[in-house]
C-alpha positions in Angstrom: 44.8 218.7 139.4 48.6 219.2 138.8 49.5 217.5 142.0 47.4 214.4 141.3 49.4 214.3 137.9 52.4 214.8 140.0 51.6 212.1 142.5 51.1 209.6 140.0 54.3 210.3 137.9 56.1 209.5 141.3 54.3 206.1 141.5 55.3 205.2 137.9 58.8 206.3 138.9 58.6 204.4 142.1 57.4 201.7 140.4 59.9 201.6 137.9 63.0 201.9 140.5 61.7 199.3 142.7 61.4 197.0 138.9 65.1 197.5 138.6 66.0 196.5 142.2 63.8 193.5 141.8 66.2 192.1 139.2 69.0 192.7 141.5 67.4 191.2 144.6 66.5 187.9 142.6 70.2 187.6 141.4 71.7 187.9 144.8 68.8 185.6 146.3 67.2 187.8 148.8 64.0 186.3 149.3 62.6 188.5 152.1 63.5 191.7 150.1 62.1 190.4 147.0 58.6 189.7 148.6 58.7 193.4 150.5 59.7 194.9 147.0 56.8 192.7 145.1 54.5 194.0 147.8 55.8 197.8 147.6 55.2 197.5 143.7 51.7 195.9 144.0 50.8 198.8 146.4 51.7 201.6 144.0 50.3 199.7 141.4 47.0 199.5 143.1 47.5 203.7 144.1 47.4 204.0 140.2 44.0 201.7 140.0 45.9 199.0 137.9 44.6 196.4 139.8 45.4 193.5 137.4 49.4 194.7 137.3 49.1 194.7 141.2 47.4 191.3 141.6 49.9 189.7 139.5 52.8 191.1 142.1 51.0 189.8 145.1 50.5 186.8 143.6 54.0 186.5 143.0 54.7 187.5 146.6 52.2 184.9 147.9 53.7 182.2 146.2 57.3 183.1 147.7 55.6 183.7 151.5 53.9 180.0 150.9 57.0 178.4 150.0 59.2 180.3 152.8 59.9 178.0 155.4 61.4 180.5 157.9 61.7 180.7 161.6 58.6 182.1 162.5 55.5 180.5 161.1 53.1 182.9 163.0 55.3 185.6 160.9 54.7 183.9 157.7 51.2 183.0 158.3 50.5 187.0 159.1 52.3 187.8 156.1 50.0 185.3 154.0 47.1 186.8 155.1 48.1 190.4 154.6 48.8 189.3 151.0 45.3 187.4 150.8 43.5 190.7 152.1 45.3 192.9 149.2 44.2 190.2 146.5 40.9 190.2 147.7 40.8 193.6 147.4 42.2 193.9 144.3 39.6 191.7 142.8 36.7 193.7 144.4 38.1 196.7 142.5 37.9 194.4 139.3 34.1 193.4 139.9 35.4 189.8 139.8 33.7 189.1 143.3 34.0 185.2 143.6 37.6 185.7 143.3 37.4 188.4 145.8 35.2 186.5 148.2 37.8 183.2 147.9 40.7 185.8 148.9 38.7 187.3 151.6 37.8 183.9 153.2 41.4 182.3 153.0 42.6 185.7 155.1 39.5 185.4 157.6 40.4 181.8 157.9 44.0 182.5 159.1 43.4 185.4 161.3 40.8 183.0 163.0 43.8 180.7 163.8 45.8 183.6 165.0 43.1 185.0 167.1 43.4 188.5 165.6 40.1 190.2 166.5 40.4 193.3 164.4 41.6 191.5 161.3 38.8 189.4 161.9 36.2 192.3 161.5 38.0 193.7 158.7 37.7 190.5 156.8 34.0 190.5 157.7 33.5 194.2 156.5 35.3 193.3 153.5 33.3 190.1 152.5 30.0 192.4 153.7 31.1 195.1 150.9 31.5 192.1 148.3 28.3 191.1 149.0 26.3 194.1 148.9 27.9 194.9 145.5 26.6 191.6 143.9 23.4 192.6 145.7 23.4 189.4 148.1 21.8 191.3 151.1 21.4 188.6 153.4 25.1 187.6 153.4 26.1 191.1 153.4 23.4 191.4 156.4 25.1 188.2 157.9 28.7 189.4 157.3 28.2 192.9 158.9 26.7 191.4 161.9 30.0 189.1 162.4 31.9 192.6 161.9 29.9 194.3 164.8 29.9 191.7 167.0 33.4 191.3 167.0 33.7 195.1 167.5 31.4 195.1 170.7 33.9 192.5 171.7 37.2 194.5 171.3 35.5 197.4 172.9 33.7 195.4 175.7 37.0 195.6 178.2 37.9 199.0 177.3 37.3 202.1 179.1 35.9 205.4 177.3 39.4 206.8 177.9 41.5 204.5 176.3 39.3 204.6 173.1 39.5 208.5 173.0 43.1 208.4 173.7 43.5 206.1 170.8 41.0 208.0 168.5 43.4 211.3 169.4 46.6 209.4 168.5 45.0 208.2 165.2 43.7 211.8 164.2 47.4 213.1 165.1 48.6 210.2 162.6 46.3 211.9 160.0 47.5 215.4 160.8 51.3 214.6 159.9 50.3 212.7 156.7 48.1 215.8 155.9 50.8 218.1 156.6 53.1 216.0 154.6 51.2 216.0 151.2 50.1 219.4 152.1 46.1 218.8 151.9 45.6 221.9 154.0 41.7 221.8 154.0 41.9 218.3 155.6 44.5 219.3 158.2 42.4 222.2 159.4 39.7 219.8 159.8 41.2 217.1 161.8 43.3 220.2 163.9 39.9 221.2 164.9 38.8 217.8 165.7 41.7 217.6 168.1 41.6 220.7 170.0 38.1 219.9 170.8 38.9 216.4 172.0 42.1 217.5 174.1 
């Protein structure tokens, strides 16, 4: 329990430092750094389950991204999609489901434009969670079917060996995180899974 309190205090400290940085970044007019800082603060707010505050920071970032006429339109659209997803998650956690659906649908529209199948699958999955929370099981089922169809399409052209290799790499990343946060119980479980797969 003490570890959780310590981590929460670290998040609050991080927010404090980032907010101080944000003042300076705005004074010098670095829009890219401002967006990154807003996203970081929003992420820490979500980690503290302070979704309303996080949403405020993500909304500010979204406004800047949409106003930016940068060099890479694709990159700006993907940044916009990322923030839309975060907003959908935040509103979903606040049980403001119509708002969550609105943001997830905007996210889906962009990732369809860019052809990112993985992101499309995630969008459908997020929508299915919201409809499930609303008790709209018909739409929940429709969204889940879309997500599964995309997963099948993604996996169709890949060999079992490729998928297993990616799974082991993913597990190794989890193992690294477990070691960093000193989660020894999960580290042990993940290590044994990796050993069985190698």
